[in-house]
C-alpha positions as CSV (number, residue, x, y, z in Angstrom):
1,X,9.1,29.4,11.3
2,X,11.3,31.3,8.8
3,X,13.3,28.2,8.2
4,X,10.1,26.3,7.1
5,X,9.1,29.1,4.8
6,X,12.6,29.2,3.3
7,X,12.6,25.4,2.7
8,X,9.1,25.6,1.2
9,X,10.2,28.4,-1.2
10,X,13.3,26.5,-2.3
11,X,11.3,23.3,-2.8
12,X,8.7,25.1,-4.9
13,X,11.4,26.9,-6.9
14,X,13.2,23.6,-7.6
15,X,10.0,21.9,-8.7
16,X,9.1,24.8,-11.0
17,X,12.5,24.7,-12.5
18,X,12.2,20.9,-13.2
19,X,8.8,21.3,-14.7
20,X,9.9,24.3,-16.9
21,X,13.0,22.5,-18.2
22,X,11.0,19.4,-19.0
23,X,12.9,17.0,-16.7
24,X,9.7,15.8,-15.1
25,X,7.9,14.3,-18.1
26,X,6.1,11.1,-18.6
27,X,7.9,8.7,-20.9
28,X,4.9,8.3,-23.2
29,X,2.1,10.6,-23.7
30,X,-1.0,8.7,-24.6
31,X,-4.5,10.1,-25.2
32,X,-7.3,8.3,-23.5
33,X,-10.6,7.9,-25.2
34,X,-13.8,8.5,-23.2
35,X,-14.7,4.8,-23.5
36,X,-11.3,3.7,-22.1
37,X,-11.8,6.2,-19.3
38,X,-15.3,4.9,-18.4
39,X,-14.1,1.3,-18.6
40,X,-11.3,2.1,-16.3
41,X,-13.5,3.8,-13.8
42,X,-16.1,1.0,-14.0
43,X,-13.5,-1.6,-13.2
44,X,-12.3,0.1,-10.0
45,X,-15.0,-1.4,-7.7
46,X,-14.3,-4.9,-8.9
47,X,-10.5,-4.4,-8.4
48,X,-11.1,-3.0,-4.9
49,X,-13.4,-5.9,-4.0
50,X,-10.8,-8.4,-5.3
51,X,-8.0,-6.7,-3.3
52,X,-10.1,-6.7,-0.1
53,X,-10.9,-10.4,-0.6
54,X,-7.2,-11.2,-1.1
55,X,-6.3,-9.3,2.1
56,X,-9.0,-11.1,4.0
57,X,-7.8,-14.5,2.9
58,X,-4.2,-13.6,3.8
59,X,-5.3,-12.4,7.2
60,X,-7.2,-15.6,7.9
61,X,-4.2,-17.7,6.9
62,X,-1.9,-15.6,9.1
63,X,-4.3,-15.8,12.1
64,X,-4.7,-19.6,11.7
65,X,-0.9,-20.0,11.6
66,X,-0.5,-17.8,14.7
67,X,-3.3,-19.6,16.6
68,X,-1.7,-22.9,15.8
69,X,1.7,-21.6,17.0
70,X,0.2,-20.3,20.2
71,X,-1.6,-23.5,20.9
72,X,1.6,-25.5,20.4
73,X,3.5,-23.1,22.7
74,X,0.7,-23.4,25.3
75,X,0.9,-27.2,25.1
76,X,4.7,-27.1,25.6
77,X,4.3,-24.8,28.6
78,X,1.7,-27.1,30.2
79,X,3.8,-30.2,29.6
80,X,6.8,-28.5,31.4
81,X,4.6,-27.8,34.5
82,X,3.0,-31.3,34.4
83,X,6.5,-32.9,34.3
84,X,7.5,-31.2,37.5
């Protein structure tokens, strides 16, 4: 337990040092207007919906391909048994 506390303390000290010395800075500081903020927040549901639809389509394509592969494998297996 002492080892975890020691690692946490060292990590926090290193992070504080980096923040104080300015190593962890964003490359460009840009002020955001309230209108830009509202527009960004308003566009989130649409972006999430689009991402979900893209993932659904990718999943459907993946499943169709796998079902076709499984069907082909099943047919090959059946033909091996029917040949004997």
